[in-house]
N, C-alpha and C positions, 0 to 999 in steps of 0.2 A: 092687534096685541102678539107679542112675541113670548112665546113658551119659555122657561128660564131653560138654560142646557144642564143636561147631568153628565157627569163624568161617567158613572156606570149605575147599575141598579142599588138600589137602597139596600144597604145592608141591615141585616135585622141586628141590635144590640146584643152581643156577647157579655154576660154577666162577668164580671171578674172573679177568680177565685178568693176567698177570703184569706187574709194573713196566716201563715203557719204560726202555731202555737206551741207552748213546751207539751200540751197534751198529746199534738199531732206527732212531734218528735220523740215521744218517750218510747223509751224501750220496755217490752212488757216484764213485770217483776219475776215471773217465771222462766223467761229467758235470761233475765241476769242471776238470778239464784242457781239455773242450772250450769252457767258460765262459772261462776265464782266456786261452787262446791265441786265442779272438775278442777280447778287450779287447787283448791285448798287439800282436797283428799290425794291426788297427785303427787303434789309436792310433799306433802306431809308423811307419806309414805318413805320419803329419804331419811326419816328419823331412825331408822332402822342402821343404816351406814353410820348416822353420829352416835348410836349406843355403842356400836363395834369400836369406832374410833375411840371412844371414850374409855372402853376395857383397853383398848392398845395403847392408852395413855398412863395407865396403871391409875385411873380414877374409879372409885367404888361405884355401885348401881345407885345409891342415893345422890353422889356429887353429879355424876352424869344427869341423872334426872332433875336436879336443881339447876343445873345449866339451863336445859330446855325450858324450864318452868320459868326461871327470871331474866335469862338472857334473850331467848326467843329470838334469835338473828342466825341463820344457819353460816353464813360465811365467817361471821366472828367465832361461832364455835367451834368450827371446823378448823380455823386458823389457830384456836388455843388448843385443842386437842393436838394439833400435828406439831406445834413448838414442842409442846411437853413432851410428847413422844419422841422426839429429835434430841432431846436433853435440854433443851432451853431452861432458863431461868424463868421460874414463876412470875416474876414481874416483869422481866420482856415479853414473854406469851400473853400476859394480860394488855401490856400496852398495844402488842401489835392487833389483839382481838378489839380494843377500844379503837385503834386507829381505823379499822374497816366499819365499825359502827356508825362513825360520822354520817357515813352519808344518808342515813334514817333521819338525819335531822334536817336535812336538805328535803328528802323528803316530804317531811311535815309541813315545811313551808309552802309547797304545792298545794298539798291536800286540804290544809286549814282553811282557805277560803271556798274550796268547793264543798265540803263537808258543814262548816259551821256548826258544829257541835255545842250543846250546853257544857257550860264551865265544870260541870260536876263530871261530865264523862270525857274530858280532854287527857287526863291522867292516862286513864283505862286505853283509851283510844290509842294514845302515844305508844304504848307497849306493844301494839299491833303494827305500828308504821313498818313495814319492810317492804324488801322488793314486791312481793307477789301482791299483797293488799293494794300498793299504790299502783301497779299494771293495772289491774282490774278497775279500781276507782278511775282512773284518769280518762279509761277510755268511754265512759258513760257520757250521754248527752246532757243530763239534767241533774239536780241535788239529790232527788229521790231515788235513782238508779245508782247515782255514786253512793250513798248512804248503804244500801242493801247490797251493793257488790262489796263495798268495804266490811261489812258487818258480817257477810255471810264466809266471805275467804277466811278473815280474820278467826271467826269462831271454829270452822270446820278443819283449818291449819292446825291451830294452836290445839285444838284436842287430838288429830291423828299426828300429829309432829310428836307429841308428848308420851302419847300411846307407844307409838314404834321406839321412840328412844328406850323406854322401858323395855320393850320385847327384844329388842336389840343388845342391850346392856346386860339382861338376864342370859339371853341367849350364848352372848360371847364368854361370858363369867362360867357357865356352865359347861362350857369348852375348854375351860382350866387357862394355860398360858397363849395369849394371842399371838406372840412371836412363833410359836411352835407350829401353828396353822397359817402364818402369814397374814394373819389380821391385823399386823401392826402397819400394811401398807394400805389399809383402809382409808384414811386421812388422805395423803397423798393421790391416792387414786381419784378420790370426789374433787380434788383440786385440779388435776387434770382434765376431769368430764367439765368440770367450769371454765378450764381455760381452752379447751378444745372449740368450742363456738366463736372466741373472742377471735380466734386465728383465724377463721373464715370471713371474719367482717374486715372490710377496707377502713384504713384511716387509722383515728386514733385507738380504738380499742385493738388493733392488730399491732400497734406499736407498743402500747403497754406491756400488751402480752408478751410479747419478743424480749422488749429490754428487760421486764422483770424475770425473765427465765434466764437472760445473760446473766445479771447482776447475780442472783441465786447461785448459779452455778460457777461462776468465776469467786465468790466469796467463800462457797465450801471449800476451795483447796486452802484458806488462810485463817477463816475464822471458827469458831467452836460451833459445835452442833446447834442447831435451831436459829440462830444468829441471820444466817442466809435467809431464810422465809422472810424474816423480818425486813431485811434489807431490800428484798425484792419490792415493797410497797414505796420506794423511792422513785420508782418507774413512774408512776403516778404524776407527782410534781414536773418532774424532768421532761415528760412527753408535754404536758402543759404549758411549761414555759417556752419549750422549743417552738411550739406550733403558734405560739401568742408573739414570738420573736419574728418567727417567718412571715405570719400575716402584717406584721406592721411595715417590714420590708418591702413586700408586695404591694403595700397600700400608698 
Protein backbone atom coordinates (compact mmCIF):
# COMPACT_ATOMS: atom_id res chain seq x y z
CA UNK A 1 0.00 0.00 0.00
CA UNK A 2 1.46 3.29 -1.08
CA UNK A 3 1.14 6.17 1.38
CA UNK A 4 -0.27 9.37 -0.06
CA UNK A 5 2.34 12.03 -0.76
CA UNK A 6 2.29 15.28 1.15
CA UNK A 7 3.61 18.59 -0.13
CA UNK A 8 4.43 19.76 3.34
CA UNK A 9 3.39 19.65 6.95
CA UNK A 10 -0.26 20.00 7.62
CA UNK A 11 -0.93 23.65 8.50
CA UNK A 12 -3.35 24.46 11.23
CA UNK A 13 -6.45 26.30 10.10
CA UNK A 14 -6.04 30.05 10.74
CA UNK A 15 -9.34 31.77 11.56
CA UNK A 16 -10.13 34.74 9.37
CA UNK A 17 -10.74 38.06 11.11
CA UNK A 18 -14.36 39.20 11.16
CA UNK A 19 -15.29 41.88 8.65
CA UNK A 20 -14.87 45.47 9.81
CA UNK A 21 -18.01 47.18 11.00
CA UNK A 22 -18.95 50.82 11.57
CA UNK A 23 -18.25 50.30 15.24
CA UNK A 24 -14.67 49.23 14.47
CA UNK A 25 -13.94 52.24 12.24
CA UNK A 26 -15.80 54.80 14.36
CA UNK A 27 -13.91 57.68 15.94
CA UNK A 28 -14.41 58.10 19.70
CA UNK A 29 -16.97 60.80 20.46
CA UNK A 30 -14.50 62.56 22.78
CA UNK A 31 -11.97 62.94 19.95
CA UNK A 32 -14.60 64.36 17.60
CA UNK A 33 -15.78 66.86 20.22
CA UNK A 34 -12.19 67.89 20.98
CA UNK A 35 -11.35 68.56 17.34
CA UNK A 36 -14.63 70.35 16.68
CA UNK A 37 -14.21 72.59 19.71
CA UNK A 38 -10.68 73.43 18.62
CA UNK A 39 -11.89 74.60 15.23
CA UNK A 40 -14.93 76.44 16.58
CA UNK A 41 -13.10 78.38 19.30
CA UNK A 42 -10.04 79.20 17.20
CA UNK A 43 -11.96 80.49 14.19
CA UNK A 44 -14.62 82.15 16.32
CA UNK A 45 -11.99 84.41 17.86
CA UNK A 46 -11.61 86.16 14.49
CA UNK A 47 -14.99 87.75 15.16
CA UNK A 48 -12.97 90.45 16.92
CA UNK A 49 -11.61 91.52 13.55
CA UNK A 50 -15.10 91.61 12.09
CA UNK A 51 -16.34 93.78 14.93
CA UNK A 52 -13.56 96.25 14.18
CA UNK A 53 -14.25 96.03 10.44
CA UNK A 54 -17.90 96.83 11.08
CA UNK A 55 -16.92 99.98 12.96
CA UNK A 56 -14.55 100.93 10.13
CA UNK A 57 -17.47 100.61 7.69
CA UNK A 58 -19.42 103.05 9.91
CA UNK A 59 -21.90 100.42 11.07
CA UNK A 60 -23.35 100.73 14.55
CA UNK A 61 -22.69 98.10 17.19
CA UNK A 62 -26.14 96.56 16.81
CA UNK A 63 -25.89 96.51 13.00
CA UNK A 64 -22.55 94.71 13.20
CA UNK A 65 -23.91 92.19 15.70
CA UNK A 66 -27.06 91.53 13.65
CA UNK A 67 -24.87 90.68 10.66
CA UNK A 68 -23.05 88.03 12.67
CA UNK A 69 -26.28 86.66 14.12
CA UNK A 70 -28.21 86.40 10.85
CA UNK A 71 -25.56 86.05 8.15
CA UNK A 72 -22.96 83.97 9.99
CA UNK A 73 -20.53 83.44 7.14
CA UNK A 74 -17.27 85.27 7.62
CA UNK A 75 -16.18 85.77 4.00
CA UNK A 76 -19.49 87.38 3.04
CA UNK A 77 -19.51 89.57 6.14
CA UNK A 78 -15.98 90.82 5.53
CA UNK A 79 -16.77 91.39 1.84
CA UNK A 80 -19.77 93.52 2.80
CA UNK A 81 -17.92 95.67 5.33
CA UNK A 82 -14.85 96.05 3.10
CA UNK A 83 -16.99 97.24 0.19
CA UNK A 84 -18.92 99.67 2.41
CA UNK A 85 -15.71 101.02 3.92
CA UNK A 86 -14.35 101.60 0.41
CA UNK A 87 -17.43 103.64 -0.51
CA UNK A 88 -19.42 101.12 -2.53
CA UNK A 89 -23.18 101.47 -2.81
CA UNK A 90 -25.02 99.32 -0.24
CA UNK A 91 -26.80 97.26 -2.91
CA UNK A 92 -23.52 96.52 -4.70
CA UNK A 93 -21.90 95.51 -1.42
CA UNK A 94 -24.81 93.21 -0.58
CA UNK A 95 -24.70 91.64 -4.06
CA UNK A 96 -21.02 90.78 -3.64
CA UNK A 97 -21.63 89.27 -0.22
CA UNK A 98 -24.50 87.16 -1.53
CA UNK A 99 -22.37 85.93 -4.42
CA UNK A 100 -19.71 84.70 -2.01
CA UNK A 101 -22.36 82.97 0.10
CA UNK A 102 -23.54 80.81 -2.80
CA UNK A 103 -20.78 78.30 -2.04
CA UNK A 104 -22.57 77.36 1.18
CA UNK A 105 -25.44 75.97 -0.90
CA UNK A 106 -22.97 73.63 -2.60
CA UNK A 107 -21.72 72.54 0.81
CA UNK A 108 -25.29 71.70 1.75
CA UNK A 109 -25.62 69.34 -1.21
CA UNK A 110 -22.63 67.37 0.08
CA UNK A 111 -23.63 67.41 3.74
CA UNK A 112 -27.30 66.52 3.34
CA UNK A 113 -26.85 62.80 2.53
CA UNK A 114 -24.20 62.41 5.24
CA UNK A 115 -26.17 64.07 8.04
CA UNK A 116 -29.71 62.90 7.14
CA UNK A 117 -31.24 65.22 9.72
CA UNK A 118 -34.97 65.29 10.54
CA UNK A 119 -36.94 67.80 8.50
CA UNK A 120 -37.59 70.05 11.49
CA UNK A 121 -33.85 70.48 12.13
CA UNK A 122 -32.82 71.16 8.55
CA UNK A 123 -33.60 74.91 8.45
CA UNK A 124 -31.60 75.42 11.65
CA UNK A 125 -28.72 73.30 10.36
CA UNK A 126 -28.72 75.17 7.04
CA UNK A 127 -27.80 78.37 8.89
CA UNK A 128 -24.67 76.63 10.14
CA UNK A 129 -23.46 75.23 6.81
CA UNK A 130 -20.19 77.14 6.38
CA UNK A 131 -16.56 76.34 5.58
CA UNK A 132 -15.56 75.16 9.05
CA UNK A 133 -18.56 72.96 9.86
CA UNK A 134 -18.32 71.35 6.44
CA UNK A 135 -14.60 70.67 6.82
CA UNK A 136 -15.03 68.99 10.21
CA UNK A 137 -18.10 66.98 9.17
CA UNK A 138 -16.76 65.68 5.87
CA UNK A 139 -13.67 64.01 7.36
CA UNK A 140 -15.68 61.84 9.76
CA UNK A 141 -15.97 58.11 8.93
CA UNK A 142 -19.60 57.51 9.97
CA UNK A 143 -22.90 59.32 10.38
CA UNK A 144 -22.75 59.60 14.17
CA UNK A 145 -19.33 61.26 14.10
CA UNK A 146 -20.43 63.49 11.23
CA UNK A 147 -23.41 64.76 13.20
CA UNK A 148 -21.38 65.32 16.36
CA UNK A 149 -18.60 67.13 14.51
CA UNK A 150 -21.05 69.33 12.63
CA UNK A 151 -23.13 70.21 15.70
CA UNK A 152 -20.23 70.94 18.08
CA UNK A 153 -18.38 73.03 15.50
CA UNK A 154 -21.55 74.97 14.64
CA UNK A 155 -22.54 75.76 18.25
CA UNK A 156 -19.05 76.63 19.51
CA UNK A 157 -18.24 78.75 16.46
CA UNK A 158 -21.59 80.56 16.46
CA UNK A 159 -21.36 81.50 20.13
CA UNK A 160 -17.70 82.52 19.98
CA UNK A 161 -18.07 84.43 16.72
CA UNK A 162 -20.99 86.49 18.00
CA UNK A 163 -19.42 87.22 21.39
CA UNK A 164 -16.15 88.34 19.83
CA UNK A 165 -18.04 90.40 17.24
CA UNK A 166 -19.71 92.28 20.08
CA UNK A 167 -16.40 92.75 21.87
CA UNK A 168 -14.68 94.02 18.72
CA UNK A 169 -17.50 96.42 17.86
CA UNK A 170 -17.65 97.82 21.40
CA UNK A 171 -13.88 98.12 21.59
CA UNK A 172 -13.59 99.88 18.25
CA UNK A 173 -16.49 102.19 19.13
CA UNK A 174 -14.83 103.19 22.40
CA UNK A 175 -11.69 104.20 20.50
CA UNK A 176 -13.57 106.76 18.44
CA UNK A 177 -12.89 107.40 14.74
CA UNK A 178 -11.53 104.10 13.36
CA UNK A 179 -9.63 105.78 10.51
CA UNK A 180 -7.60 107.82 13.00
CA UNK A 181 -6.03 104.65 14.38
CA UNK A 182 -5.85 102.82 11.07
CA UNK A 183 -8.64 100.39 11.96
CA UNK A 184 -10.21 100.96 8.56
CA UNK A 185 -7.55 98.62 7.22
CA UNK A 186 -8.92 95.70 9.25
CA UNK A 187 -11.16 94.41 6.44
CA UNK A 188 -8.50 94.48 3.70
CA UNK A 189 -5.97 92.98 6.11
CA UNK A 190 -8.24 90.01 6.79
CA UNK A 191 -8.76 89.52 3.05
CA UNK A 192 -4.99 89.46 2.54
CA UNK A 193 -4.71 86.86 5.30
CA UNK A 194 -7.31 84.72 3.51
CA UNK A 195 -5.60 85.24 0.17
CA UNK A 196 -2.11 84.29 1.36
CA UNK A 197 -2.66 80.51 1.71
CA UNK A 198 -4.25 80.38 -1.75
CA UNK A 199 -1.06 81.82 -3.28
CA UNK A 200 0.93 78.91 -1.86
CA UNK A 201 -1.37 76.34 -3.47
CA UNK A 202 -0.61 75.20 -6.99
CA UNK A 203 -3.24 75.03 -9.70
CA UNK A 204 -6.65 76.67 -9.69
CA UNK A 205 -6.57 78.38 -6.24
CA UNK A 206 -3.40 80.29 -7.12
CA UNK A 207 -4.74 81.24 -10.56
CA UNK A 208 -7.96 82.61 -9.07
CA UNK A 209 -6.10 84.58 -6.39
CA UNK A 210 -3.65 86.15 -8.84
CA UNK A 211 -6.28 86.99 -11.46
CA UNK A 212 -8.56 88.47 -8.81
CA UNK A 213 -5.74 90.70 -7.57
CA UNK A 214 -4.93 91.85 -11.12
CA UNK A 215 -8.57 92.65 -11.89
CA UNK A 216 -8.98 94.62 -8.67
CA UNK A 217 -5.80 96.64 -9.18
CA UNK A 218 -6.59 97.42 -12.82
CA UNK A 219 -10.18 98.42 -12.04
CA UNK A 220 -9.03 100.74 -9.25
CA UNK A 221 -7.66 103.12 -11.88
CA UNK A 222 -10.96 103.60 -13.72
CA UNK A 223 -13.87 102.53 -11.50
CA UNK A 224 -15.40 104.07 -8.33
CA UNK A 225 -14.33 102.87 -4.92
CA UNK A 226 -15.77 99.52 -3.85
CA UNK A 227 -16.47 98.23 -7.37
CA UNK A 228 -12.98 96.75 -7.94
CA UNK A 229 -13.42 94.43 -4.95
CA UNK A 230 -16.64 93.08 -6.42
CA UNK A 231 -15.13 92.83 -9.90
CA UNK A 232 -12.37 90.59 -8.57
CA UNK A 233 -14.99 87.86 -8.02
CA UNK A 234 -15.11 87.45 -11.80
CA UNK A 235 -11.78 85.62 -11.52
CA UNK A 236 -13.63 82.49 -10.37
CA UNK A 237 -15.73 81.81 -13.52
CA UNK A 238 -12.93 83.04 -15.82
CA UNK A 239 -10.42 80.56 -14.43
CA UNK A 240 -13.03 77.79 -14.38
CA UNK A 241 -13.92 78.30 -18.07
CA UNK A 242 -10.26 78.53 -19.06
CA UNK A 243 -9.37 75.27 -17.30
CA UNK A 244 -12.38 73.52 -18.84
CA UNK A 245 -11.40 74.66 -22.33
CA UNK A 246 -7.83 73.56 -21.76
CA UNK A 247 -8.98 70.13 -20.55
CA UNK A 248 -11.04 69.66 -23.73
CA UNK A 249 -8.05 70.53 -25.91
CA UNK A 250 -5.84 68.01 -24.13
CA UNK A 251 -8.41 65.21 -24.30
